[in-house]
C-alpha positions as CSV (number, residue, x, y, z in Angstrom):
1,M,-37.9,-46.6,-37.1
2,G,-34.5,-45.8,-35.7
3,S,-34.8,-42.1,-35.3
4,T,-35.6,-40.0,-32.2
5,D,-38.9,-38.8,-33.6
6,E,-41.3,-40.9,-35.6
7,K,-41.8,-38.0,-38.1
8,C,-38.0,-37.6,-38.6
9,K,-36.1,-40.0,-40.9
10,V,-32.4,-40.3,-40.0
11,T,-29.7,-41.2,-42.5
12,V,-26.3,-42.2,-41.2
13,V,-23.4,-41.5,-43.5
14,V,-20.2,-43.5,-42.9
15,P,-17.1,-42.4,-45.0
16,T,-14.7,-45.3,-45.1
17,K,-11.6,-46.8,-46.7
18,N,-10.1,-50.2,-45.9
19,E,-12.1,-50.8,-42.7
20,A,-13.1,-54.4,-43.4
21,G,-12.1,-55.4,-39.9
22,G,-15.1,-53.8,-38.4
23,I,-17.5,-52.3,-41.0
24,Y,-20.0,-55.2,-40.7
25,E,-20.2,-54.8,-36.9
26,L,-20.4,-51.0,-37.2
27,V,-23.3,-51.1,-39.7
28,E,-25.2,-53.5,-37.4
29,S,-24.6,-51.2,-34.4
30,L,-26.0,-48.2,-36.3
31,K,-29.3,-49.9,-37.3
32,P,-31.2,-49.1,-34.1
33,Y,-30.5,-45.4,-34.6
34,G,-30.7,-44.8,-38.3
35,D,-33.5,-45.5,-40.9
36,E,-30.9,-45.5,-43.7
37,I,-27.3,-46.4,-43.5
38,I,-25.0,-45.2,-46.3
39,V,-21.4,-46.2,-46.5
40,V,-19.3,-44.0,-48.9
41,D,-16.3,-46.1,-49.7
42,G,-13.0,-44.6,-50.8
43,H,-12.2,-47.5,-53.3
44,S,-11.2,-49.9,-50.6
45,T,-9.0,-52.9,-51.5
46,D,-9.8,-55.1,-48.5
47,G,-13.5,-56.0,-49.1
48,T,-15.0,-53.1,-47.1
49,S,-17.7,-52.5,-49.6
50,E,-18.8,-56.1,-49.8
51,K,-19.0,-56.4,-46.0
52,A,-20.9,-53.2,-45.7
53,E,-23.5,-54.4,-48.3
54,A,-23.7,-57.8,-46.5
55,A,-24.6,-55.9,-43.3
56,G,-27.4,-54.1,-45.1
57,A,-25.9,-50.7,-45.9
58,S,-26.3,-48.8,-49.1
59,V,-22.8,-48.5,-50.5
60,Y,-21.5,-45.8,-52.9
61,Q,-18.0,-45.1,-54.1
62,D,-16.5,-41.6,-53.7
63,N,-14.6,-39.8,-56.4
64,G,-11.2,-40.6,-54.9
65,K,-10.6,-37.2,-53.5
66,G,-10.8,-37.8,-49.7
67,K,-13.2,-37.6,-46.7
68,G,-14.8,-34.3,-47.8
69,D,-15.6,-35.8,-51.1
70,A,-17.3,-38.7,-49.3
71,Y,-19.3,-36.2,-47.2
72,K,-20.6,-34.6,-50.4
73,V,-21.5,-38.0,-52.0
74,G,-23.3,-39.0,-48.8
75,I,-25.3,-35.7,-48.6
76,E,-26.3,-36.2,-52.3
77,K,-27.5,-39.7,-51.7
78,A,-29.2,-39.3,-48.3
79,T,-33.0,-39.3,-48.2
80,G,-33.5,-38.6,-44.5
81,D,-34.6,-35.5,-42.7
82,V,-31.4,-35.5,-40.6
83,I,-28.0,-36.7,-41.7
84,V,-25.6,-38.1,-39.1
85,F,-21.9,-38.4,-40.1
86,F,-20.2,-41.2,-38.4
87,D,-16.5,-42.3,-38.6
88,A,-15.8,-46.0,-39.6
89,D,-13.1,-46.8,-37.0
90,G,-15.3,-47.6,-34.0
91,S,-14.3,-44.5,-32.1
92,H,-17.8,-43.1,-31.8
93,E,-20.7,-44.2,-29.7
94,P,-23.8,-45.2,-31.8
95,A,-26.1,-44.6,-28.7
96,D,-25.2,-40.9,-28.8
97,I,-27.0,-40.4,-32.2
98,P,-30.4,-39.6,-30.7
99,K,-28.6,-36.9,-28.5
100,L,-27.2,-35.3,-31.7
101,V,-30.5,-35.5,-33.6
102,E,-32.6,-34.1,-30.8
103,P,-31.7,-30.4,-31.1
104,I,-32.5,-30.5,-34.8
105,V,-35.8,-32.3,-34.2
106,N,-36.6,-29.6,-31.6
107,D,-35.7,-26.8,-34.1
108,E,-32.9,-25.6,-31.8
109,A,-30.0,-26.2,-34.2
110,D,-29.2,-27.0,-37.8
111,L,-25.8,-28.6,-37.2
112,V,-24.8,-30.4,-34.0
113,I,-21.2,-31.4,-33.3
114,A,-20.2,-34.1,-30.9
115,S,-17.7,-32.6,-28.5
116,R,-14.9,-34.6,-27.0
117,H,-14.1,-31.8,-24.7
118,K,-17.5,-32.3,-23.1
119,G,-17.6,-36.1,-23.4
120,G,-14.0,-37.1,-22.9
121,S,-11.7,-39.1,-25.1
122,D,-9.6,-42.3,-24.7
123,E,-7.3,-41.0,-27.4
124,W,-6.0,-38.2,-25.3
125,K,-2.6,-39.4,-23.9
126,G,0.3,-37.5,-22.4
127,D,2.6,-37.7,-25.4
128,I,3.8,-35.0,-27.9
129,D,1.7,-36.3,-30.7
130,T,-1.5,-36.1,-28.7
131,W,-0.5,-32.6,-27.4
132,L,0.2,-31.3,-30.9
133,R,-3.2,-32.6,-32.3
134,A,-5.1,-31.2,-29.3
135,F,-3.3,-27.8,-29.6
136,G,-4.1,-27.7,-33.3
137,S,-7.7,-28.5,-32.8
138,D,-8.1,-26.0,-30.0
139,F,-6.4,-23.3,-32.0
140,L,-8.8,-23.9,-34.9
141,S,-11.8,-23.8,-32.6
142,V,-10.6,-20.5,-31.0
143,M,-10.0,-18.9,-34.4
144,I,-13.4,-19.9,-35.7
145,N,-15.1,-18.7,-32.5
146,L,-13.4,-15.4,-32.7
147,R,-14.3,-14.8,-36.3
148,W,-17.9,-16.0,-36.2
149,K,-18.9,-15.4,-32.6
150,S,-19.5,-19.0,-31.8
151,T,-18.7,-21.0,-28.7
152,L,-17.6,-24.3,-30.0
153,T,-15.0,-26.6,-28.4
154,D,-14.3,-29.4,-30.9
155,V,-14.5,-28.4,-34.6
156,L,-12.6,-31.5,-35.8
157,N,-14.8,-34.3,-34.5
158,G,-16.2,-36.4,-37.3
159,L,-19.4,-37.3,-35.4
160,R,-22.1,-34.7,-36.2
161,A,-25.7,-34.4,-37.3
162,A,-27.1,-31.9,-39.8
163,R,-30.5,-31.0,-41.0
164,A,-30.7,-32.5,-44.5
165,A,-32.3,-29.5,-46.1
166,S,-29.4,-27.3,-44.9
167,A,-26.7,-29.8,-45.8
168,K,-28.0,-30.0,-49.3
169,E,-27.9,-26.1,-49.5
170,V,-24.5,-25.4,-47.9
171,R,-21.6,-25.6,-50.4
172,L,-18.6,-27.6,-49.3
173,H,-15.4,-26.9,-51.0
174,A,-13.1,-29.1,-48.9
175,N,-12.4,-32.6,-50.3
176,D,-10.1,-33.9,-47.6
177,F,-10.0,-34.2,-43.8
178,D,-10.4,-30.4,-43.5
179,V,-14.1,-30.8,-44.4
180,E,-15.1,-31.0,-40.7
181,Q,-14.0,-27.5,-39.7
182,H,-15.0,-26.2,-43.2
183,M,-18.6,-27.5,-42.8
184,I,-18.9,-25.7,-39.5
185,V,-17.6,-22.4,-41.0
186,Q,-19.9,-22.8,-44.0
187,Y,-22.9,-23.3,-41.8
188,L,-22.0,-20.2,-39.8
189,K,-21.5,-18.2,-43.0
190,Y,-24.9,-19.2,-44.2
191,G,-26.5,-18.1,-40.9
192,Y,-27.4,-21.5,-39.7
193,R,-27.4,-22.5,-36.0
194,V,-24.5,-24.7,-34.8
195,T,-24.3,-26.2,-31.4
196,E,-22.5,-29.1,-29.5
197,V,-23.4,-32.0,-27.3
198,G,-20.9,-34.1,-25.3
199,S,-19.9,-37.5,-26.7
200,H,-17.1,-39.8,-25.6
201,E,-14.5,-40.9,-28.1
202,Y,-13.0,-44.4,-27.9
203,C,-9.7,-45.6,-29.3
204,R,-9.8,-46.8,-32.9
205,K,-11.1,-50.4,-32.7
206,W,-9.8,-51.7,-36.1
207,G,-7.8,-50.7,-39.1
208,E,-5.3,-47.9,-39.4
209,S,-5.6,-44.1,-39.3
210,K,-5.8,-42.4,-42.7
211,L,-4.8,-39.0,-41.2
212,P,-1.0,-38.6,-40.7
213,T,-0.6,-36.0,-37.9
214,Y,2.2,-34.1,-39.5
215,R,2.1,-34.7,-43.3
216,K,-1.5,-33.4,-43.6
217,S,-1.5,-30.8,-40.8
218,Y,-1.2,-28.0,-43.4
219,L,-4.6,-28.8,-44.7
220,F,-6.4,-27.5,-41.6
221,F,-4.5,-24.2,-41.4
222,W,-4.7,-23.6,-45.2
223,R,-8.5,-24.2,-45.0
224,L,-8.8,-21.8,-42.1
225,F,-7.1,-19.1,-44.2
226,L,-9.4,-19.8,-47.2
227,D,-12.5,-19.8,-44.9
228,Y,-11.4,-16.4,-43.5
229,L,-11.7,-14.9,-47.0
230,P,-15.0,-13.2,-47.9
231,G,-17.7,-15.3,-49.7
232,K,-19.2,-18.7,-49.3
């Protein structure tokens, strides 16, 4: 069993699109830490699904709406007690999965975010693009903390672990990259406990980024506005 606790089954959900360059290697690296590996593919055209299946992952297709849609498909298909969300680009550290799962197993949290502020990032460089992305992420963290009295530092990191029972209850409305901040807000609105652990981020190891910094930046601020509105 790959989970932290023998009584706890861990499902790792990997949203992906056109990541054939490393998906086989990634699935193999996740096996020691997950009892079930689910790859939710965004209709890749480069053989990603076939390579993920060859590595032993269960592969499902999303509905073509984006990363948030893939999250929802993964949550629906997961059979574990804890669901770990793991990006497909090689930027996360598989060995950090037990650290994310532990607060849930110990009943200290319902959602655990991997914080690059606490663990460092190889992506943080001294250029305008990095500064703008960091500024936007920090602004969203501050606004969420102010509204829901939390103390989070990294609301946009894709590496996170959720108690499966809560993940299947919490409604997610976001279908795109804004799902990460939206998931946190929804957990807080539902009264669930959200915390962080440090995790180091590496540079993308293969493929190309699916998130253009400027063209889709509006998504995150529009989602913040929607999440500030009353209701779940």
